[in-house]
C-alpha positions as CSV (number, residue, x, y, z in Angstrom):
1,M,213.4,-77.5,172.2
2,V,213.8,-77.4,176.0
3,R,214.9,-80.7,177.2
4,W,212.7,-81.0,180.3
5,L,214.1,-84.3,181.6
6,H,217.7,-83.1,181.5
7,P,218.9,-83.4,185.2
8,G,219.9,-79.7,185.3
9,M,216.6,-78.6,183.8
10,L,214.6,-80.7,186.3
11,I,216.5,-79.0,189.2
12,R,216.0,-75.5,187.7
13,T,212.3,-75.9,187.0
14,G,211.7,-77.6,190.4
15,L,213.3,-74.6,192.1
16,D,211.3,-72.1,189.9
17,A,208.1,-73.9,190.8
18,L,209.0,-74.0,194.5
19,V,209.9,-70.3,194.7
20,A,206.8,-69.3,192.8
21,A,204.6,-71.4,195.1
22,V,206.2,-69.9,198.2
23,F,206.5,-66.3,197.2
24,G,204.1,-65.8,194.2
25,A,200.9,-65.3,196.2
26,R,202.8,-63.0,198.7
27,A,204.4,-60.8,196.1
28,D,201.5,-60.0,193.7
29,H,202.9,-57.6,191.1
30,R,199.4,-56.8,189.9
31,L,198.6,-54.9,193.1
32,I,201.5,-52.6,192.6
33,E,200.9,-52.0,188.9
34,A,197.3,-51.2,189.6
35,V,198.5,-48.2,191.7
36,V,201.6,-47.0,189.8
37,R,200.8,-47.9,186.2
38,P,197.8,-45.9,184.8
39,Q,196.0,-47.5,181.9
40,P,193.1,-46.2,179.8
41,P,189.8,-48.0,180.3
42,Y,190.3,-49.6,176.9
43,F,192.3,-49.3,173.7
44,D,190.0,-48.2,170.9
45,Y,190.2,-49.8,167.5
46,S,186.4,-49.5,166.8
47,E,186.7,-46.7,164.1
48,E,189.5,-48.2,162.1
49,S,188.5,-49.1,158.5
50,P,184.8,-49.2,159.2
51,D,184.0,-50.4,155.6
52,E,186.7,-53.1,155.5
53,D,187.5,-56.4,157.3
54,F,189.3,-56.1,160.6
55,W,191.9,-58.8,161.3
56,L,193.7,-59.8,164.5
57,D,196.0,-62.7,165.4
58,Y,196.1,-64.9,168.5
59,V,198.9,-67.2,169.5
60,A,199.9,-68.8,172.8
61,D,202.7,-70.9,174.3
62,T,205.6,-69.5,172.2
63,G,209.3,-69.3,172.9
64,D,210.4,-72.9,173.1
65,G,212.5,-74.3,170.2
66,W,213.7,-72.1,167.4
67,N,212.2,-74.1,164.5
68,S,208.7,-74.3,166.0
69,T,208.7,-70.7,167.3
70,Y,210.1,-69.1,164.1
71,A,207.8,-71.3,161.9
72,V,204.7,-69.8,163.5
73,A,206.2,-66.3,163.7
74,R,207.1,-66.3,160.0
75,L,203.5,-67.3,159.0
76,M,202.0,-64.5,161.1
77,A,204.5,-62.0,159.7
78,L,203.5,-62.5,156.1
79,P,201.2,-59.7,154.8
80,S,198.8,-62.3,153.6
81,L,198.6,-66.0,153.9
82,E,197.0,-68.4,151.4
83,V,195.7,-71.6,153.0
84,K,193.3,-74.3,152.2
85,D,190.7,-75.9,154.4
86,P,190.0,-79.7,154.7
87,E,187.6,-79.4,151.8
88,N,190.4,-77.9,149.7
89,Q,188.9,-74.5,149.4
90,S,191.4,-71.6,149.4
91,H,191.2,-68.7,151.9
92,T,193.3,-65.5,151.9
93,L,194.1,-64.3,155.4
94,E,195.5,-60.9,156.0
95,R,198.1,-60.2,158.8
96,G,196.4,-59.0,162.0
97,R,196.2,-55.4,162.9
98,I,196.7,-56.7,166.4
99,L,198.7,-59.6,167.7
100,V,197.6,-61.1,171.1
101,L,200.0,-63.4,172.9
102,G,197.9,-65.7,175.0
103,G,200.3,-66.7,177.8
104,D,203.6,-68.6,178.5
105,Q,205.6,-66.6,176.1
106,V,208.9,-68.3,177.0
107,Y,210.1,-71.6,178.4
108,P,211.3,-72.9,180.8
109,G,211.0,-69.7,182.9
110,A,211.0,-66.0,182.5
111,S,214.1,-63.8,182.5
112,R,215.4,-61.0,180.3
113,D,217.8,-63.3,178.5
114,T,215.3,-66.0,178.0
115,Y,212.7,-63.6,176.4
116,E,215.4,-62.2,174.2
117,E,216.7,-65.6,173.0
118,R,213.6,-67.7,172.7
119,L,210.9,-65.1,171.8
120,V,212.3,-61.7,170.6
121,L,215.0,-63.0,168.3
122,P,212.9,-65.5,166.4
123,Y,210.1,-62.9,166.0
124,E,212.5,-60.2,164.8
125,E,214.0,-62.6,162.3
126,A,210.5,-63.2,161.0
127,M,209.7,-59.4,160.8
128,A,212.1,-56.8,162.2
129,R,210.1,-53.8,161.0
130,T,206.7,-52.9,159.6
131,K,205.3,-50.0,157.5
132,A,202.7,-47.7,158.9
133,P,200.1,-48.4,160.2
134,S,202.2,-50.8,162.2
135,P,200.4,-53.6,164.1
136,D,200.1,-53.5,167.9
137,L,201.1,-56.2,170.3
138,F,199.3,-57.2,173.5
139,A,200.2,-60.1,175.9
140,I,198.7,-61.8,178.9
141,P,201.1,-63.7,181.2
142,G,201.0,-67.5,181.9
143,N,202.5,-69.3,184.8
144,H,205.9,-69.5,183.2
145,D,205.9,-65.7,182.7
146,W,205.2,-65.4,186.5
147,Y,208.2,-67.4,187.6
148,D,210.3,-64.2,188.0
149,G,207.4,-62.3,189.6
150,L,206.4,-60.8,186.2
151,A,209.5,-58.5,186.1
152,A,210.7,-59.5,182.7
153,F,207.2,-59.6,181.3
154,M,206.5,-56.0,182.4
155,R,209.8,-54.8,181.0
156,L,209.1,-56.3,177.6
157,F,205.4,-55.8,177.1
158,C,204.4,-52.9,179.4
159,A,207.0,-50.3,178.5
160,N,205.6,-48.9,175.3
161,R,208.4,-50.4,173.2
162,W,208.7,-52.0,169.8
163,V,209.0,-55.8,169.5
164,A,209.5,-57.4,166.1
165,G,207.8,-54.6,164.2
166,R,204.9,-54.3,166.5
167,R,204.2,-51.7,169.1
168,T,203.3,-52.6,172.7
169,R,200.7,-50.3,174.3
170,Q,199.5,-51.9,177.6
171,S,200.9,-50.8,180.9
172,R,199.4,-53.6,183.0
173,S,199.3,-57.4,182.6
174,Y,195.6,-57.2,181.6
175,F,193.8,-55.1,179.1
176,A,190.6,-54.4,177.1
177,L,190.4,-53.7,173.4
178,K,187.3,-52.1,171.8
179,L,187.0,-53.6,168.3
180,P,184.8,-52.7,165.3
181,H,181.0,-53.5,165.2
182,G,180.5,-53.9,168.9
183,W,183.2,-56.5,169.6
184,W,185.6,-56.4,172.5
185,L,188.6,-58.4,173.4
186,I,189.4,-58.9,177.1
187,G,192.8,-60.2,178.3
188,T,193.0,-61.4,181.9
189,D,195.8,-62.2,184.2
190,V,195.1,-65.2,186.5
191,Q,198.6,-65.3,188.1
192,L,199.9,-68.5,189.7
193,D,196.9,-69.3,191.8
194,S,194.4,-69.1,188.9
195,D,193.1,-66.0,190.7
196,I,191.8,-62.7,189.4
197,D,192.7,-59.9,191.8
198,V,190.3,-57.3,193.1
199,P,191.9,-54.3,191.2
200,Q,191.6,-56.3,188.0
201,V,187.9,-57.1,188.6
202,E,187.3,-53.4,189.2
203,Y,189.1,-52.5,186.0
204,F,186.8,-54.8,184.1
205,R,183.8,-53.4,185.8
206,Q,184.8,-50.0,184.6
207,V,185.2,-51.4,181.1
208,A,181.8,-52.9,181.2
209,T,180.2,-49.5,181.8
210,H,181.5,-48.5,178.3
211,M,179.8,-51.4,176.6
212,K,176.4,-51.0,174.8
213,Q,173.6,-53.4,174.7
214,G,174.3,-56.2,172.3
215,D,178.1,-55.8,172.4
216,R,180.0,-59.1,172.4
217,I,183.3,-60.2,173.9
218,I,186.3,-62.3,173.1
219,L,187.8,-63.5,176.4
220,C,191.4,-64.4,176.4
221,N,192.6,-66.4,179.4
222,A,196.0,-68.1,180.1
223,E,194.4,-71.5,181.1
224,P,191.5,-73.5,179.6
225,A,189.4,-73.7,182.8
226,W,186.7,-75.6,180.8
227,I,189.0,-78.6,180.0
228,L,190.6,-78.7,183.4
229,A,187.1,-78.6,185.0
230,A,185.7,-81.4,182.8
231,A,188.7,-83.6,183.6
232,S,188.4,-83.0,187.3
233,K,185.9,-84.8,189.5
234,R,186.5,-82.5,192.4
235,R,184.8,-79.2,193.2
236,R,185.1,-76.2,191.0
237,G,188.5,-74.5,191.1
238,Y,189.5,-70.8,191.4
239,L,189.8,-70.2,187.7
240,E,186.5,-71.7,186.8
241,N,184.8,-69.7,189.5
242,N,186.6,-66.5,188.3
243,L,185.5,-67.0,184.7
244,E,181.9,-67.6,185.7
245,Y,182.0,-64.5,187.9
246,L,183.3,-62.4,185.0
247,Q,180.7,-63.9,182.7
248,E,177.7,-63.7,185.0
249,K,178.4,-60.6,187.2
250,V,180.7,-58.3,185.3
251,F,180.1,-58.7,181.6
252,G,176.5,-59.9,181.7
253,R,177.0,-63.1,179.5
254,R,178.3,-61.1,176.6
255,I,181.2,-63.5,176.1
256,C,180.8,-65.3,172.8
257,L,184.3,-66.7,172.3
258,F,186.7,-68.0,174.9
259,L,190.3,-68.4,174.0
260,A,193.1,-70.0,176.0
261,G,196.5,-71.6,175.7
262,D,198.5,-73.6,178.3
263,L,197.6,-76.9,176.7
264,H,199.9,-77.1,173.7
265,H,197.4,-78.2,171.0
266,Y,194.2,-77.1,169.3
267,R,190.8,-78.1,170.7
268,R,187.4,-76.5,170.0
269,H,184.2,-76.9,172.0
270,E,180.9,-75.5,170.7
271,G,178.0,-74.6,172.8
272,P,174.3,-75.0,172.1
273,D,173.9,-71.3,171.7
274,G,176.6,-70.9,169.0
275,R,179.4,-69.8,171.4
276,H,182.8,-71.4,171.3
277,K,185.6,-72.3,173.6
278,I,188.9,-72.8,171.8
279,T,192.2,-74.0,173.3
280,A,195.1,-72.9,171.0
281,G,198.4,-73.3,172.6
282,G,200.5,-74.1,169.5
283,G,202.8,-71.1,169.2
284,G,206.1,-73.1,169.6
285,A,206.0,-75.1,172.8
286,F,206.2,-78.9,172.9
287,L,203.1,-80.7,171.8
288,A,200.6,-81.8,174.4
289,P,198.2,-84.7,174.0
290,T,194.6,-84.1,172.8
291,H,193.3,-87.4,174.3
292,A,194.3,-86.7,177.8
293,P,192.7,-85.1,179.7
294,A,189.6,-86.1,177.7
295,A,186.9,-83.5,177.5
296,P,184.3,-84.7,174.9
297,R,181.6,-82.7,176.7
298,L,182.0,-79.8,179.1
299,R,180.0,-79.2,182.3
300,D,178.0,-76.4,180.6
301,G,176.9,-78.5,177.6
302,Y,179.7,-77.5,175.2
303,V,180.7,-80.4,172.9
304,Q,184.2,-81.0,171.4
305,K,184.1,-80.5,167.6
306,K,187.8,-80.7,166.6
307,S,191.2,-81.5,167.9
308,F,194.7,-81.1,166.3
309,P,196.2,-83.6,166.2
310,D,193.3,-86.0,166.4
311,E,193.1,-88.3,169.4
312,K,194.3,-91.4,167.5
313,T,197.5,-89.6,166.4
314,S,198.0,-88.3,169.9
315,R,197.9,-91.8,171.3
316,E,200.4,-93.0,168.6
317,L,202.7,-90.2,169.5
318,A,202.6,-91.1,173.2
319,R,204.0,-94.6,172.3
320,Q,207.3,-92.9,171.5
321,N,207.9,-92.9,175.3
322,L,209.0,-96.5,174.9
323,L,212.1,-94.9,173.3
324,L,212.4,-92.3,176.0
325,I,216.2,-92.5,176.0
326,R,216.2,-91.4,172.3
327,H,214.2,-88.2,173.1
328,S,215.8,-87.4,176.5
329,P,219.1,-89.3,176.6
330,L,220.6,-87.5,179.6
331,F,217.6,-88.6,181.7
332,G,219.5,-91.9,181.9
333,L,222.1,-90.3,184.0
334,M,219.6,-90.0,186.8
335,T,218.3,-93.6,186.6
336,G,221.9,-94.9,186.2
337,A,222.9,-93.1,189.3
338,L,219.8,-94.4,191.2
339,Y,220.4,-98.0,190.2
340,L,224.1,-97.7,191.2
341,L,223.2,-96.3,194.6
342,L,220.7,-99.0,195.2
343,A,223.3,-101.6,194.2
344,L,226.0,-100.2,196.4
345,A,223.7,-99.9,199.4
346,T,223.0,-103.7,199.2
347,Y,226.4,-104.8,197.7
348,T,227.0,-108.5,198.2
349,E,228.8,-111.4,196.5
350,L,226.5,-112.5,193.6
351,G,229.1,-113.1,191.0
352,A,228.9,-116.9,191.2
353,F,225.1,-117.0,191.2
354,G,223.4,-117.8,187.9
355,L,219.7,-117.6,187.2
356,S,219.3,-121.1,188.6
357,D,220.6,-119.8,191.9
358,Y,218.0,-117.0,192.2
359,K,216.8,-118.2,195.6
360,E,220.4,-117.9,197.0
361,A,220.8,-114.5,195.3
362,V,217.6,-113.1,196.7
363,S,218.4,-114.5,200.2
364,A,221.9,-112.8,200.1
365,V,220.5,-109.4,199.1
366,A,217.7,-109.7,201.7
367,S,220.2,-110.4,204.3
368,S,222.2,-107.4,203.2
369,V,219.1,-105.1,203.4
370,V,218.4,-106.3,206.9
371,T,221.9,-105.7,208.2
372,R,222.3,-102.3,206.5
373,P,219.6,-99.8,207.5
374,W,220.7,-97.3,204.9
375,S,219.8,-99.7,202.0
376,L,216.3,-100.0,203.4
377,T,216.1,-96.2,203.8
378,L,217.2,-95.7,200.2
379,G,214.7,-98.2,198.9
380,L,211.8,-96.6,200.9
381,A,212.9,-93.2,199.6
382,T,212.7,-94.5,196.1
383,L,209.2,-95.9,196.7
384,G,208.1,-92.7,198.4
385,G,209.5,-90.4,195.8
386,L,207.7,-92.2,192.9
387,M,204.5,-92.4,194.9
388,G,204.7,-88.6,195.2
389,F,205.4,-88.4,191.5
390,A,202.3,-90.3,190.6
391,D,199.6,-88.2,189.0
392,K,196.6,-87.1,191.0
393,A,194.5,-88.3,188.0
394,F,194.9,-91.8,189.4
395,G,192.7,-90.8,192.3
396,R,192.6,-93.3,195.1
397,W,194.9,-95.6,193.2
398,R,197.7,-93.0,193.1
399,L,199.8,-94.5,195.9
400,L,199.4,-98.0,194.6
401,V,200.4,-97.0,191.1
402,G,203.4,-95.0,192.3
403,G,204.4,-97.9,194.6
404,L,204.3,-100.3,191.7
405,H,206.4,-97.9,189.6
406,G,209.0,-97.6,192.3
407,L,209.0,-101.4,192.9
408,A,209.7,-101.9,189.2
409,H,212.8,-99.7,189.4
410,I,214.0,-101.4,192.5
411,L,213.6,-104.9,190.9
412,A,215.3,-103.6,187.7
413,A,218.2,-102.3,189.8
414,F,218.5,-105.7,191.5
415,F,218.7,-107.6,188.2
416,V,220.9,-105.0,186.5
417,A,223.4,-105.1,189.5
418,W,223.2,-108.9,189.7
419,G,223.9,-109.3,185.9
420,S,226.7,-106.8,186.1
421,V,228.5,-108.6,188.9
422,Y,227.9,-112.0,187.3
423,F,229.3,-110.7,184.0
424,T,232.4,-109.3,185.7
425,V,233.1,-112.4,187.8
426,S,231.8,-115.4,185.8
427,V,232.4,-114.1,182.3
428,L,235.4,-111.7,182.5
429,G,237.0,-113.8,185.3
430,F,237.7,-111.1,187.8
431,C,238.1,-112.6,191.3
432,P,236.3,-115.9,190.8
433,E,237.8,-117.2,194.1
434,V,237.4,-115.1,197.2
435,I,238.6,-115.3,200.8
436,Q,236.2,-114.2,203.5
437,S,237.8,-111.5,205.7
438,N,236.8,-108.6,207.9
439,A,239.6,-106.5,206.5
440,S,237.8,-105.6,203.3
441,L,238.0,-101.9,202.5
442,V,234.6,-102.0,200.9
443,P,231.9,-103.4,203.3
444,G,230.4,-106.6,202.0
445,V,233.2,-107.2,199.4
446,A,235.3,-110.2,200.1
447,L,239.0,-110.3,199.4
448,C,240.2,-111.9,196.2
449,S,242.9,-114.6,196.2
450,A,244.5,-112.8,193.2
451,G,245.1,-109.6,195.3
452,W,243.7,-106.1,195.9
453,K,244.0,-105.0,192.3
454,H,241.5,-107.6,191.2
455,V,239.2,-106.6,194.0
456,W,239.1,-103.0,192.9
457,A,238.9,-104.0,189.2
458,K,235.9,-106.1,189.9
459,F,234.3,-103.4,192.0
460,F,234.7,-100.6,189.5
461,L,233.8,-102.8,186.5
462,S,230.6,-104.1,188.1
463,S,229.7,-100.6,189.2
464,L,230.3,-99.3,185.7
465,F,228.1,-102.0,184.1
466,T,225.4,-101.3,186.7
467,F,225.4,-97.6,185.9
468,V,225.2,-98.3,182.1
469,G,222.4,-100.8,182.7
470,G,220.5,-98.3,184.8
471,F,221.2,-95.7,182.0
472,L,219.5,-97.9,179.5
473,V,216.8,-99.8,181.5
474,G,215.6,-97.0,183.8
475,P,214.4,-94.7,180.9
476,F,212.6,-97.6,179.3
477,I,210.7,-98.4,182.6
478,M,209.9,-94.7,183.0
479,G,208.8,-94.4,179.4
480,L,206.6,-97.5,179.7
481,Y,205.0,-96.1,182.8
482,L,204.3,-92.7,181.1
483,M,202.9,-94.4,178.0
484,V,200.6,-96.7,180.0
485,S,199.5,-93.8,182.2
486,V,198.6,-91.4,179.5
487,N,197.1,-93.9,177.1
488,G,195.4,-96.1,179.6
489,F,194.4,-93.8,182.5
490,E,194.7,-90.2,181.0
491,A,197.3,-89.5,183.7
492,H,200.7,-87.8,183.4
493,S,199.6,-86.0,180.2
494,N,202.1,-83.3,180.8
495,E,205.1,-85.5,181.8
496,A,204.4,-88.0,179.0
497,F,204.9,-85.3,176.3
498,I,207.5,-83.0,177.8
499,S,209.7,-86.1,177.7
500,L,209.2,-86.2,173.9
501,A,209.6,-82.4,173.2
502,I,207.7,-82.7,169.9
503,P,208.1,-79.5,167.9
504,D,205.4,-80.3,165.4
505,W,201.6,-79.8,165.2
506,K,201.7,-76.0,165.8
507,N,198.8,-73.6,165.4
508,F,197.7,-70.0,165.7
509,L,194.3,-68.3,165.2
510,R,193.5,-65.5,162.7
511,L,190.3,-63.7,163.4
512,R,188.2,-61.6,161.1
513,I,185.4,-59.2,161.9
514,D,183.8,-58.4,158.6
515,K,181.9,-55.2,157.7
516,D,178.6,-56.8,158.8
517,G,180.0,-57.6,162.3
518,Q,180.4,-61.3,161.7
519,L,183.3,-62.8,163.6
520,T,185.1,-65.7,161.9
521,V,188.0,-67.8,163.3
522,F,190.5,-69.3,161.0
523,P,192.6,-71.9,162.9
524,V,195.9,-72.3,161.0
525,G,197.8,-75.5,161.6
526,L,201.3,-76.7,160.7
527,E,201.7,-80.4,161.0
528,R,205.5,-80.6,160.6
529,V,207.6,-77.6,161.1
530,P,210.8,-77.2,159.0
531,R,214.1,-78.3,160.4
532,K,216.2,-76.5,157.8
533,W,216.1,-72.9,156.6
534,K,217.7,-70.7,154.0
535,E,218.3,-67.0,154.0
536,T,216.0,-64.8,151.9
537,H,218.0,-61.5,152.0
538,A,214.6,-59.8,151.7
539,G,215.3,-57.0,154.1
540,P,213.8,-56.1,157.5
541,Y,210.2,-56.0,156.4
542,A,210.1,-59.7,155.4
543,P,211.2,-63.0,157.0
544,A,214.9,-63.5,157.1
545,Y,214.6,-67.3,156.5
546,E,212.3,-69.5,154.5
547,P,211.9,-73.2,154.7
548,D,214.4,-75.5,153.1
549,D,213.1,-78.8,154.3
550,P,211.2,-81.0,151.8
551,Q,209.7,-83.0,154.6
552,A,208.0,-79.9,156.1
553,T,204.3,-79.5,155.5
554,E,202.4,-76.4,154.2
555,P,200.1,-74.5,156.6
556,R,196.5,-75.4,156.3
557,L,193.3,-74.6,158.1
558,I,192.7,-77.2,160.8
559,E,189.0,-77.1,160.1
560,A,186.6,-75.0,158.1
561,P,186.4,-71.4,159.2
562,V,184.5,-71.2,162.5
563,H,181.7,-68.6,162.5
564,V,180.9,-67.2,165.9
565,V,177.1,-66.7,165.8
566,P,176.5,-63.2,167.1
567,R,173.7,-62.6,169.5
568,K,171.0,-60.2,168.3
569,R,171.4,-56.6,169.2
570,G,169.6,-55.8,172.4
571,S,169.4,-59.4,173.6
572,V,172.0,-58.9,176.2
573,P,171.0,-56.9,179.3
C-alpha cells in the first residue's frame, strides 16, 4: 500500500496537488479532446443477448497495494462467482460484459509507470486474455488520474487498446453506453474543480436526443456529491450543481441509479421513489471511514441503508491511530527532526534540573526564547502550520484546535529535550560541572570542566535522545489528534485513514439487467484480502495466483441484492 505519511510521499503528493491546483483549470485536456477525438454519440449494447441477462461490473479507486488490487481484480476475472448474502442465500454472478472503472485508477498520482505497475500488471495477472466475445472496458478519471493533466489516462484508456483481456473503446474521458431494455450508463468527467465542461454537456445533450420515453439511466461520477453535500453546511458546490443540472435539464430525471467512488468504502442511500445512490470506492485503495463524514440522511430525502464496514467497526479501526508509528514508522523522522530543531533553537543548560526544579527549567527556556528570535519564529511556524493543517470540518473552532495541536507538540518537544539533557548529564554523567564562558562554540552551551570532548559528547548524545524521543512521541500525539478528530468531530476523515493504509474491506458492484428489464445491484465485499498467494499455472485465461492465506475471508454480498425499481414506461417526459 502507498505509505502516505512517508516524508518523500508527502512532498511528492503536495507538489502534485499544488501543480494540479495551479495549472489544472488552465490546461483542460477535455477541451482539446472534444475537438480532435471524435466519439460516437453512444456505444450500443442494447441488442446483445435480448433473451438473456446482461451483466456489467463497476469498480472504483483501484491501483494502490498489490494484495488489495489483485484480490478484487481476480474476483472480477472469474467467469462466474458464487457468493452468499447476509441471509446465507447463494447467488451466481456472471462476469460482466462491460467493466467500468469509476475513477482514481492509480495512487498516489498518474504516470505511465504508475499505471503499469499498480493497475495493469495486477489486472493482467488476474486475466491476461479472454475468449470472444471479449468484455469491454470503460473508465472515468478521478482527481488522481488528473494529476498529470490526463495524459497517461488518455494513453491507456482512450487509444483502442487491450488491457487485461478487455478492449477499450472510448476516445474521450466521458462516454455513454446504451444497454438492453431501455437502460443507459453515463460516465462523466468532473476534472479537478468538480466541473463538467461545456463540450461534455453538449455531448450528453446529444445523447439525450437518442433516448426514448421511459428510458432509465445509471450515472457514474468520480465523486459522491451527495455525501459531501450532506456533510457540508455551506452552500452547494460545483459538483452538486452539475449533477442537478444533468438530472433536471439534460436527462429529464431519468437517472435511477447514481454510482461514485472517491470515498474508499461502500455506502448506499435509498430515495423515497426507489432510486439509489451508491458509493463504492473499494477497488484497492486504502479504506476510508464510514462514520465520517456522517450522512444518515441526504438533502433530497435519501436515507442511508447500508455501509461496509459498519460505523462501529469504522470507529474501532480509527483507534489504530494511537499506534501510528506502527503503520507509518517513517513519519517519526519528521516529528523527530521537528522536536530536535525546536530543542536546538532554545538550547539551554537543563541537565541539572529535575522535575522538582520545573520552575527554574521553564524560566531558563523562556529566557532563551526571548533572547533568540529564531526560536520564537520556529515556534510560531509550528503553531501556524498545524493551524493550517486543521480540517475545515472544525468550522469556527479550526484555528483553536490547530493551535492546541501545535502547542501539544511544542510542549512535548520541551519535555523530550529536557529529559534527554537530564539523562545525558545527571544519569550518564557527561559534564555535570560547567564553567560559564563566552567562548562556547555552540551558543547557549557552557564549557565543561572535563574538556571539549565532553562538551560535544553531551551535545550529540542529548540531540540523539531528543530526536529519538520526537520519533516516538510525535507520532503518538499526531495519532491521538487524528483519532479524536475523526471519532469525536468527524474531521480529518481522510488523514486519519491514509495513516493506517488498511488494505481490507474491499468491494465492487456486479449489475444485472434481466430479460424483463429489472436492474439488480449485487455489492460484493471482501472483508480481509489475502496476504499470501500461490501460483495456479492455469494459463492466460485464468488468474495466475490464488489465495494461500487461511486468515483471508471469502467474498460475500455486503447486503441482499438491491433492486432498482424501474419507473413505468412513459412516465418520464
